C-alpha positions in Angstrom: 0.0 0.0 0.0 1.2 3.5 -0.8 1.4 6.3 1.8 -0.2 9.7 1.4 2.0 12.8 1.8 0.2 15.7 3.5 2.3 18.7 4.5 5.4 16.7 4.7 4.0 14.1 7.0 3.5 10.4 5.8 0.0 9.1 6.8 -0.7 5.4 6.6 -4.2 4.5 5.5 -6.0 1.4 6.8 -8.2 0.3 3.9 -10.3 -2.0 6.0 -10.4 -0.6 9.6 -13.0 0.8 12.0 -15.4 -2.0 11.4 -15.0 -2.3 7.6 -14.2 -5.7 5.9 -11.1 -6.2 4.0 -11.1 -5.1 0.4 -9.9 -8.6 -0.6 -12.0 -10.2 -3.3 -11.5 -13.8 -1.9 -14.8 -15.6 -1.5 -13.4 -17.6 1.5 -14.3 -15.9 4.8 -11.3 -14.9 6.8 -10.4 -16.4 10.1 -11.4 -13.1 11.7 -15.0 -13.1 10.4 -16.7 -10.2 12.2 -13.3 -8.3 12.7 -11.2 -6.2 10.4 -8.4 -8.0 8.5 -5.2 -6.8 6.9 -2.6 -8.8 4.9 0.6 -7.7 6.8 1.5 -6.0 10.0 2.7 -3.0 8.1 -0.8 -2.5 6.8 -2.1 -1.7 10.3 -3.2 1.9 10.9 -1.1 4.1 13.2 -2.2 3.2 16.7 -3.6 6.5 18.1 -6.1 7.2 20.8 -9.0 7.2 18.4 -8.2 3.5 17.6 -7.6 2.3 21.2 -9.5 -1.0 21.7 -9.7 -2.0 18.1 -8.7 -5.6 17.2 -7.5 -6.6 13.7 -6.5 -10.0 12.2 -3.1 -9.9 10.4 -3.1 -12.7 7.8 0.7 -12.9 7.4 1.1 -13.3 11.2 -2.0 -15.5 11.5 -2.7 -13.6 14.8 -4.9 -10.9 16.3 -3.6 -7.5 17.4 -5.2 -4.9 19.7 -4.4 -1.1 19.6 -3.4 -0.1 23.1 -1.5 2.8 24.7 1.7 0.8 24.0 1.0 0.2 20.3 -0.4 -2.9 18.5 -0.2 -5.8 20.9 -1.0 -9.5 20.1 -4.0 -10.8 22.0 -5.0 -14.4 22.7 -7.8 -16.2 21.0 -10.0 -16.4 24.1 -10.5 -12.6 24.1 -11.2 -12.7 20.4 -13.8 -15.5 20.8 -15.7 -13.5 23.3 -15.9 -10.6 21.0 -17.0 -12.7 18.1 -19.7 -14.4 20.2 -21.0 -11.0 21.3 -21.0 -9.8 17.7 -22.8 -12.9 16.3 -25.5 -12.6 19.0 -26.4 -9.1 17.9 -27.8 -10.2 14.5 -26.7 -9.9 10.9 -28.2 -6.4 10.5 -25.6 -5.0 13.0 -22.6 -6.5 11.1 -20.4 -3.9 9.4 -20.5 -4.0 5.7 -17.6 -3.0 3.5 -18.4 -0.3 0.9 -16.1 -2.3 -1.5 -18.4 -5.4 -1.3 -21.0 -3.8 -3.6 -23.1 -6.3 -5.4 -24.0 -5.6 -9.0 -27.5 -6.3 -10.3 -28.2 -8.1 -13.5 -28.1 -5.0 -15.7 -24.8 -3.9 -14.2 -23.1 -7.2 -14.9 -24.7 -7.7 -18.3 -22.1 -8.0 -21.0 -21.7 -4.9 -23.2 -21.2 -5.5 -26.9 -17.8 -4.6 -28.2 -17.9 -1.9 -30.8 -15.1 -0.8 -33.1 -14.2 2.9 -33.3 -13.4 4.4 -36.6 -12.3 8.0 -37.2 -13.8 9.4 -34.0 -13.0 12.8 -32.6 -13.0 13.3 -28.8 -12.9 16.8 -27.3 -13.5 18.4 -24.0 -11.9 20.4 -21.2 -8.8 19.3 -19.3 -9.1 20.7 -15.8 -7.7 20.3 -12.4 -7.7 23.9 -12.6 -7.5 24.4 -16.4 -4.5 22.8 -17.9 -2.0 25.2 -19.6 -2.0 25.5 -23.3 0.3 23.0 -24.9 -0.3 20.3 -22.3 -0.1 16.8 -23.8 -3.4 14.9 -24.5 -3.2 11.2 -25.3 -6.0 8.8 -26.1 -5.2 5.1 -25.4 -7.0 2.0 -26.3 -7.9 -0.3 -23.4 -7.8 -4.1 -23.2 -10.3 -6.3 -21.3 -8.5 -5.5 -18.0 -8.9 -1.8 -18.7 -5.1 -1.5 -19.1 -3.8 0.8 -21.9 -2.6 -0.8 -25.1 0.1 0.4 -27.4 -2.4 2.1 -29.6 -2.6 5.8 -28.9 -3.6 9.1 -30.5 -2.2 12.5 -29.4 -3.3 16.1 -29.2 -2.7 19.2 -27.1 -4.5 21.6 -24.9 -5.2 25.0 -26.4 -6.5 28.2 -24.9 -7.0 29.2 -21.3 -9.9 27.0 -20.4 -8.1 23.6 -20.9 -9.9 22.8 -24.2 -8.5 19.9 -26.2 -9.4 17.8 -29.3 -8.0 14.5 -30.6 -9.1 13.4 -34.0 -9.2 10.3 -36.3 -9.3 7.8 -33.5 -9.5 4.2 -34.6 -9.8 1.5 -32.0 -11.0 -2.1 -31.8 -13.1 -1.3 -28.7 -15.2 1.7 -27.8 -13.6 2.1 -24.3 -10.6 4.3 -24.3 -8.5 6.2 -21.8 -8.0 10.0 -22.3 -4.9 11.1 -20.5 -3.8 14.7 -19.9 -0.3 15.6 -18.6 1.1 19.0 -17.9 0.8 22.1 -15.7 -2.5 23.4 -14.5 -3.9 26.6 -12.9 -3.6 26.1 -9.1 -6.9 27.4 -7.5 -5.1 28.1 -4.3 -2.0 30.0 -5.5 -3.6 31.5 -8.6 -0.6 30.5 -10.6 0.2 27.6 -13.0 2.1 24.7 -11.4 5.7 24.1 -12.4 8.4 21.5 -12.0 6.4 18.3 -11.8 3.7 17.6 -14.4 0.4 16.3 -13.2 -1.5 13.5 -15.1 -5.3 13.1 -15.0 -7.2 10.2 -16.7 -10.7 9.6 -17.9 -12.3 6.4 -19.1 -14.4 7.3 -22.1 -17.0 5.4 -24.2 -16.4 6.5 -27.8 -19.4 4.6 -29.3 -21.8 7.5 -29.0 -20.9 8.9 -32.4 -18.2 10.5 -34.5 -17.8 13.5 -32.1 -17.6 12.5 -28.5 -17.6 15.1 -25.7 -15.5 14.0 -22.7 -13.9 16.2 -20.0 -10.9 15.2 -18.0 -10.9 16.3 -14.4 -10.3 15.3 -10.8 -13.5 13.2 -10.7 -12.6 11.3 -13.9 -9.3 10.4 -12.4 -10.9 9.0 -9.3 -13.7 7.4 -11.4 -11.2 5.6 -13.6 -9.6 3.9 -10.5 -13.0 2.9 -9.1 -14.3 1.6 -12.4 -11.3 -0.7 -12.8 -12.0 -2.1 -9.3 -15.7 -2.5 -10.0 -15.1 -4.2 -13.3 -12.3 -6.4 -12.3 -13.3 -7.2 -8.7 -17.1 -6.8 -8.6 -17.7 -7.9 -12.2 -19.5 -4.7 -13.3 -19.7 -3.8 -16.9 -18.0 -0.5 -17.8 -21.0 1.8 -18.3 -22.6 0.6 -15.0 -19.3 1.0 -13.2 -18.9 4.5 -14.5 -22.4 5.4 -13.2 -21.8 3.8 -9.9 -18.5 5.5 -9.4 -20.0 8.9 -10.3 -22.8 8.4 -7.7 -20.2 7.5 -5.1 -18.1 10.5 -5.9 -21.0 12.8 -5.6 -21.9 11.2 -2.3 -18.4 11.7 -1.0 -18.2 15.3 -2.0 -21.8 16.3 -1.4 -23.0 16.7 -4.9 -26.2 15.6 -6.6 -27.0 14.4 -10.2 -29.2 12.3 -12.4 -28.7 8.6 -13.3 -27.0 9.5 -16.6 -24.5 11.8 -15.0 -20.9 10.8 -15.4 -17.6 12.4 -14.4 -16.7 13.1 -18.0 -19.7 15.3 -18.3 -18.6 17.7 -15.5 -16.4 20.8 -15.7 -15.4 23.6 -13.3 -17.7 25.9 -15.3 -20.8 24.0 -14.0 -22.7 25.9 -11.4 -25.0 23.1 -10.4 -24.6 20.8 -7.4 -22.3 18.4 -9.2 -20.1 21.2 -10.6 -19.9 22.6 -7.1 -18.8 19.2 -5.7 -16.1 19.0 -8.4 -14.8 22.5 -7.5 -15.0 21.6 -3.8 -13.0 18.4 -4.3 -10.4 20.1 -6.5 -9.8 22.8 -4.0 -9.9 20.5 -0.9 -7.5 17.9 -2.2 -5.2 20.5 -3.6 -4.8 22.3 -0.3 -1.4 24.0 -0.1 0.5 21.1 -1.6 3.0 21.5 -4.5 2.2 19.7 -7.8 4.5 16.8 -6.9 2.9 16.3 -3.4 -0.5 16.7 -4.9 0.2 13.9 -7.3 1.1 11.6 -4.4 -2.0 12.5 -2.6 -4.2 12.0 -5.6 -2.7 8.6 -6.2 -3.3 7.4 -2.7 -6.8 9.0 -2.6 -7.5 7.1 -5.9 -6.4 3.8 -4.3 -8.6 4.4 -1.3 -11.6 5.4 -3.3 -11.1 2.6 -5.8 -11.3 -0.1 -3.1 -14.0 1.4 -0.9 -16.0 3.9 -3.0 -15.5 6.4 -0.2 -12.8 8.4 1.5 -13.3 6.8 4.9 -9.9 7.7 6.2 -10.1 9.6 9.5 -6.5 10.7 9.2 -7.0 12.0 5.6 -10.2 13.8 6.5 -8.6 15.4 9.5 -5.7 16.6 7.4 -8.0 18.1 4.8 -10.1 19.7 7.5 -7.0 21.3 9.0 -6.1 22.9 5.7 -9.7 24.0 5.0 -9.9 25.5 8.5 -6.7 27.4 7.9 -7.8 28.7 4.5 -11.1 29.8 5.9 -9.5 31.6 8.8 -7.3 33.7 6.5 -9.9 35.4 4.4 -12.9 33.0 4.3 -11.6 31.5 1.0 -11.9 34.9 -0.7 -8.5 34.6 -2.4 -9.5 31.2 -3.8 -12.7 32.5 -5.2 -10.8 35.4 -6.9 -8.4 32.9 -8.4 -11.2 30.8 -9.8 -13.1 33.8 -11.0 -10.0 35.0 -12.8 -9.9 31.8 -14.8 -13.1 33.0 -16.5 -14.6 29.5 -16.8 -18.1 30.7 -16.2 -20.2 33.8 -15.5 -20.5 32.7 -11.8 -18.3 30.7 -9.4 -20.2 28.0 -7.5 -20.7 28.4 -3.8 -17.8 26.0 -3.0 -16.9 28.0 0.2 -20.1 26.8 1.9 -19.2 23.2 1.2 -15.6 23.7 2.5 -16.9 25.4 5.6 -19.4 22.7 6.3 -16.8 20.0 5.7 -14.2 21.2 8.2 -16.6 22.3 10.9 -18.2 18.8 10.7 -14.8 17.1 10.9 -14.1 19.2 14.0 -17.5 18.3 15.4 -18.4 21.9 16.0 -22.0 21.7 14.7 -23.9 24.7 13.3 -23.0 28.2 14.5 -26.5 29.2 15.4 -27.9 32.3 17.2 -28.0 30.4 20.4 -24.2 29.7 20.2 -23.3 33.3 19.2 -20.2 34.5 21.0 -19.5 31.1 22.5 -16.4 28.8 22.0 -16.2 25.1 21.2 -13.1 23.0 21.0 -12.1 20.8 18.0 -12.9 17.2 19.1 -11.1 15.5 16.2 -8.2 13.8 17.9 -6.4 13.2 14.6 -6.4 16.9 13.8 -3.3 19.0 14.3 -5.7 21.5 15.8 -7.2 19.1 18.3 -8.3 20.9 21.3 -8.1 24.3 19.6 -11.0 26.7 20.2 -13.4 28.0 17.7 -15.7 31.0 18.3 -19.2 31.3 16.9 -19.6 34.9 15.7 -22.0 36.2 13.0 -23.1 32.6 12.4 -19.6 31.5 11.4 -17.0 29.4 13.2 -13.7 31.2 13.5 -10.5 29.9 15.1 -10.0 31.6 18.4 -6.8 32.4 20.1 -5.5 30.1 22.8 -6.4 32.8 25.3 -10.0 33.3 23.9 -10.4 29.5 24.1 -9.2 29.3 27.7 -10.6 32.6 28.9 -13.6 33.2 26.7 -14.1 35.7 24.0 -12.9 39.2 24.6 -15.9 41.3 23.6 -17.3 44.7 24.1 -19.6 43.4 26.9 -16.5 41.8 28.6 -14.3 44.8 28.2 -12.0 45.3 31.2 -12.7 41.7 32.4 -9.7 40.3 34.3 -8.9 36.6 34.2 -6.1 34.3 35.2 -4.8 31.4 33.0 -2.7 28.5 34.2 -0.2 27.6 31.5 1.4 24.5 33.0 2.8 25.4 36.4 2.8 29.1 35.7 -0.2 31.4 36.2 -0.6 34.2 33.8 -2.9 37.2 34.0 -4.9 38.9 31.3 -7.4 41.8 30.8 -9.8 42.2 27.9 -9.1 45.3 26.0 -10.6 46.4 22.6 -11.3 42.8 21.6 -8.0 41.3 22.7 -6.7 39.6 25.8 -3.7 41.6 26.9 -1.1 40.0 29.3 -0.7 41.8 32.5 1.3 41.4 35.7 0.0 39.8 38.8 0.0 43.2 40.4 -2.2 44.6 37.6 -4.5 41.6 38.0 -4.8 42.3 41.7 -5.5 46.0 41.1 -8.1 45.4 38.4 -9.4 48.4 36.3 -8.5 52.0 37.2 -11.9 53.4 36.2 -13.3 56.9 36.6 -15.3 55.7 39.6 -12.0 54.6 41.3 -10.2 57.9 40.7 -7.8 58.7 43.6 -8.4 55.3 45.1 -5.3 53.8 46.9 -4.5 50.1 47.0 -1.8 48.2 48.9 -0.9 45.0 47.1 -0.1 41.7 48.7 3.5 42.1 47.7 3.7 45.4 49.7 3.5 47.8 46.7 1.3 50.9 46.8 -0.7 52.3 43.9 -3.2 55.1 43.3 -5.7 55.3 40.5 -5.1 58.6 38.7 -6.5 59.6 35.3 -7.5 56.0 34.6 -3.9 54.8 35.1 -2.5 53.0 38.1 0.5 54.9 39.4 2.9 53.4 41.8 3.5 55.5 44.9 5.6 55.1 48.0 4.4 54.4 51.5 4.3 58.1 52.3 2.0 58.9 49.4 -0.1 55.9 50.2 -0.6 57.1 53.8 -1.0 60.7 53.0 -3.0 60.1 49.8 -2.6 61.8 46.4 -0.6 65.1 46.2 -2.9 67.0 43.9 -2.9 70.6 42.6 -5.6 71.4 45.1 -3.3 70.2 47.9 -0.2 72.0 46.7 2.1 73.1 49.6 -0.1 71.3 52.1 2.0 70.2 55.1 0.9 66.9 56.8 2.5 64.8 59.5 2.7 61.1 58.9 2.2 58.4 61.5 5.9 58.1 62.1 6.0 61.8 63.1 7.8 63.0 60.0 6.2 65.9 58.2 5.8 66.1 54.4 4.9 68.8 52.0 2.9 68.3 48.8 4.5 70.0 45.8 2.7 70.3 42.4 4.9 71.1 39.4 2.1 72.0 37.0 1.4 68.5 35.8 2.0 66.1 38.7 2.5 66.2 42.4 4.8 64.5 44.9 5.4 64.5 48.6 8.7 65.7 49.9 10.1 65.6 53.4 9.5 68.9 55.1 12.5 71.1 56.1 13.4 71.5 59.8 11.9 75.0 59.8 8.7 73.8 58.1 8.4 70.9 60.6 9.1 73.2 63.5 6.6 75.9 62.4 4.0 73.5 60.9 3.8 75.8 58.0 5.0 76.1 54.4 6.7 79.2 53.2 5.0 80.5 50.0 1.5 79.1 50.5 -1.6 81.3 50.6 -1.3 81.6 54.4 2.4 82.3 54.4 3.4 84.6 51.5 6.8 86.2 51.3 7.8 88.4 54.3 5.7 86.3 56.6 7.2 86.0 60.1 6.8 82.9 62.3 7.9 82.2 65.9 9.2 78.7 66.3 10.0 76.8 69.4 13.5 78.1 69.5 14.0 80.3 66.5 12.3 83.1 64.6 11.7 82.7 60.8 10.8 84.8 57.9 9.5 83.5 54.5 11.8 84.6 51.7 11.6 83.2 48.1 9.6 80.3 49.3 12.0 79.3 52.0 12.0 79.9 55.8 15.1 81.9 56.9 16.2 82.6 60.4 15.3 86.2 61.5 15.9 88.4 64.6 13.6 89.6 67.3 13.3 93.2 66.1 12.2 92.1 62.6 9.7 89.6 64.1 8.3 92.4 66.5 7.8 94.7 63.5 6.8 91.9 61.1 9.0 93.7 58.5 12.3 93.1 56.7 15.1 95.5 56.7 17.1 95.9 53.5 18.6 98.4 51.1 15.1 99.2 49.8 14.0 100.7 53.1 17.3 101.9 54.5 16.8 104.4 57.4 13.1 103.6 57.5 11.7 104.1 61.0 9.1 101.8 62.4 7.1 101.7 65.6 6.0 98.2 66.9 2.8 97.3 68.5 4.7 97.3 71.8 5.6 101.0 71.3 9.2 100.2 70.6 11.0 102.2 67.9 13.4 100.9 65.3 15.4 102.1 62.3 16.6 100.0 59.3 20.3 100.1 59.0 23.2 98.1 57.7 25.4 96.8 60.4 28.6 95.6 58.8 27.5 93.2 56.2 24.0 92.6 57.7 20.9 94.5 57.5 18.8 94.9 60.7 16.4 96.9 62.7 18.2 98.9 65.4 16.4 100.3 68.4 16.0 104.0 68.6 14.2 106.4 71.0 10.9 108.0 70.4 12.5 111.3 69.3 14.5 109.6 66.6 11.4 107.8 65.4 9.4 111.0 65.4 12.1 113.5 64.2 14.4 111.3 62.1 17.8 110.0 62.8 20.3 112.4 64.4 23.6 111.8 62.7 26.7 113.6 62.0 25.3 114.7 58.7 22.4 116.3 60.6 24.5 117.8 63.4 23.2 120.9 65.1 20.0 120.5 63.2 16.9 122.0 64.9 13.5 120.5 64.7 10.2 121.8 66.0 7.6 119.2 66.9 4.4 120.6 68.1 5.3 123.1 70.8 8.6 121.5 71.5 12.0 122.1 70.1 14.9 119.7 69.5 18.5 119.8 68.4 20.7 117.0 67.0 23.8 116.9 69.1 26.6 114.6 69.9 27.1 113.6 73.5 29.9 111.3 74.5 30.5 110.1 71.0 26.7 109.4 70.6 24.5 111.5 68.4 21.0 112.2 69.7 18.2 114.6 70.0 18.1 116.9 72.9 15.3 119.2 74.0 16.0 122.9 73.5 14.0 126.1 74.2 12.4 128.3 71.7 15.3 130.8 71.8 17.9 128.1 71.0 15.6 126.9 68.1 15.4 130.5 66.9 18.9 131.8 67.6 21.0 128.7 67.7 23.0 127.4 70.6 24.4 129.9 73.1 28.1 129.1 72.9 31.1 130.5 74.5 31.8 132.4 71.3 28.4 134.0 71.6 28.7 134.8 75.3 27.5 138.4 76.0 25.9 138.6 72.5 22.2 139.2 72.3 19.6 138.4 69.7 16.3 139.9 69.1 13.3 137.5 68.7 10.7 137.8 66.0 8.3 139.1 68.7 10.8 141.9 69.6 12.1 140.4 72.8 15.8 140.6 73.4 17.8 137.6 74.6 21.3 137.5 75.9 23.7 134.6 75.6 25.1 134.0 79.0 27.0 130.9 80.2 25.6 128.9 77.2 22.1 129.9 78.0 19.7 132.5 76.4 18.3 134.8 79.0 15.6 137.3 78.5 16.7 141.0 78.7 14.3 143.5 80.1 13.9 146.8 78.4 15.9 148.7 81.1 18.8 146.3 81.0 18.8 146.3 77.3 18.7 150.1 77.2 21.5 150.5 79.6 23.7 147.5 79.3 23.5 146.5 75.6 25.0 148.1 72.5 25.3 147.5 68.8 28.7 148.8 67.8 30.1 147.7 64.4 27.5 145.0 64.1 28.5 143.5 67.4 25.3 143.2 69.4 26.6 142.7 72.9 25.4 143.3 76.5 27.2 143.5 79.8 27.1 140.0 81.2 25.9 139.3 84.7 27.9 136.4 86.1 29.8 135.3 89.1 32.8 137.4 88.3 30.8 140.5 87.7 28.7 139.9 90.7 31.8 139.5 92.9 32.7 143.1 92.0 29.6 144.3 93.7 29.7 147.3 91.5 26.8 149.2 90.0 26.7 149.3 86.2 24.6 151.8 84.5 22.1 151.7 87.4 22.1 147.9 87.6 23.6 145.4 89.9 24.6 141.9 88.9 22.9 139.7 91.4 21.8 136.0 91.7 19.3 133.7 93.2 19.6 130.1 94.3 17.9 127.6 92.0 18.4 124.2 93.6 22.2 123.7 93.9 22.9 126.3 91.3 22.9 130.1 91.2 21.0 132.0 88.6 22.5 135.5 87.9 20.5 138.4 86.7 20.6 142.3 86.6 18.5 144.2 89.0 18.0 147.9 89.4 20.4 149.4 91.9 19.0 150.9 95.1 19.4 154.6 95.9 22.1 154.0 98.4 23.9 151.7 95.9 23.5 154.4 93.3 25.1 156.9 95.8 27.9 154.5 96.8 28.4 152.9 93.4 28.6 149.4 94.9 26.7 146.8 96.9 27.1 146.5 100.7 28.4 143.0 101.5 30.3 141.4 104.4 33.6 141.9 102.7 33.4 145.7 103.1 31.5 145.8 106.3 32.0 149.1 108.2 33.3 150.8 105.1 32.0 154.3 104.5 31.2 155.7 101.1 29.5 159.0 100.5 28.6 159.2 104.2 27.0 155.8 104.2 28.3 152.8 106.2 28.0 149.2 105.1 26.2 147.5 108.0 24.4 144.2 108.8 20.8 145.0 109.6 18.4 142.2 110.5 20.5 139.7 108.6 21.0 141.8 105.5 23.9 143.9 104.5 22.8 147.4 103.7 24.2 150.9 103.3 23.1 153.0 106.2 
């Protein structure tokens, strides 16, 4: 037996397995009557799970073999006897029948008169797809065993449809073999085959007339092999065998036709049921094989069909279904339809896709994709299929191969969007989420977190592995333990200061697009406030536990007590500015070395301004008071002065004895650094203005000690506390006479008849 090559894998066919009798034509019943029989051990089918438990008699070994998990194992006759006994008790109607053991009726075995053929022309279409122009066409005579004779007539294919014609055929019998060999249009690739030429045969009855129409195609090739079997093994006549073979072909490939229909009457241009079946078979058996591999497949399929009248090979059907499933999944056979349409064989291309679809879904045991199964998944149950266990989804009333994930997890649909599932691939567990129709692999953490939806915005989650996340703008963002505890640092919380459970303070900082918690500075932690927020703008002062701070350029800086008391900064912009605090203390802004600061000043300096060297001897009136800027013991300061000093200036030694006239007409004399009011009499008698020098006779201790009378006045004094205040008084008459004052130093002296005497405690002239 030959082996069939499918996609590089050799598949052994068991011609009489799974309950079918042997194809042997021996009339003697085999020793294994009721069980399958093969000639040699090599003829046994590959022992797979689908054949476990089957028992087959091998004639060459004269023994029974059972398919087990270990391969074909010889079994004893006792077990076989029990099986045969059970089988015989079930009745003849339950016994399996071989499709090869067809019995011909009388009309099918009646001898057919041999007719000579003289100058007959045979024409038709040579199609697998259409054979290329120039392909060889040969008509052979056939002997009684339907083998070709040496008599032959040749022709060629012409045109694009595969048309051929062979003329002047002369044969001793009407039955001939029309054989075409060459390259053909491949329906799958859309191109002509190359390399290996493909040969198709058709058995033809040339007795119908001088011009016989007979096509050569895939069905005629299979028919020829079956006809030979039926004629030689089952004793059919040729016409009956051709009809029987055609009916069996249509049954195999799902076509219908009348009793007179034969394979040679069919072509790929037919749009009826039989034509559809031919196109279906041509496409299905071609698959994605090369011309050489297709030839091997066709030969083995021909052998199988010849002996059984069917294609009852589970392995072959599984392989064909695998290809059909793959072709369907790519573009639902659209490329194949286009290729066939481009051959321009007919106005319309038969609905071969439906047959292909029905075939592979049936082989996979999927059933119909009905509304009730919409959006569900079923697995391929064909254990011989390379896609065994693969999932197929029912959508839009069509089965489509689903991904491994769809098969295991279910379809990812709009209604299951954002569904999270886990999938155990061996020992490993994988995690997926349904997004836009596709299962996307995610991490275990993402699976644990699930979807970050709008409803979960700003939700915080701690994972089992100790990681922290927050749902922000529909995305999970990993955060640290601080952010997890304090929650999201948002624009609204910008510059917020919060203390964590561990006692450490943190500040939320927003950079315009995102926020983050940072550890607070020592000053921020001490004050419990952030420099630069709405409550603490620049120049804000705060008293800490130990230090004083001021907010500058969004940072807390240490400050001094005076600045804190005033709540103001001192700098070049407000140099010499004077301020009064709420505590009624006075300060001036000055630079001390390299540092600016508020220096304490007195109330006069606050009110009048700073008394400095630049302002020396300055005079200021404030209300009804007068002040002068003077230096005392290396220190400049304001001192109170009288109105005369304010008006005339200080009474200095240089001005001693000088007088000044006030705006109101009063005269004031500078005596001992003090302005003294001069009465009119004194002024008239003791003052003079000579050469611009306005001077007066000064009354002081020296003058008083002379005790002399000057222009009718005596320099006298009075005690004011511990001091003496000197002044001019009018002289008494006796003093005017004597010209001096009586005092103890001149007691008893006589002047102008008057004696200086002590009378009642006073010294007087008497």
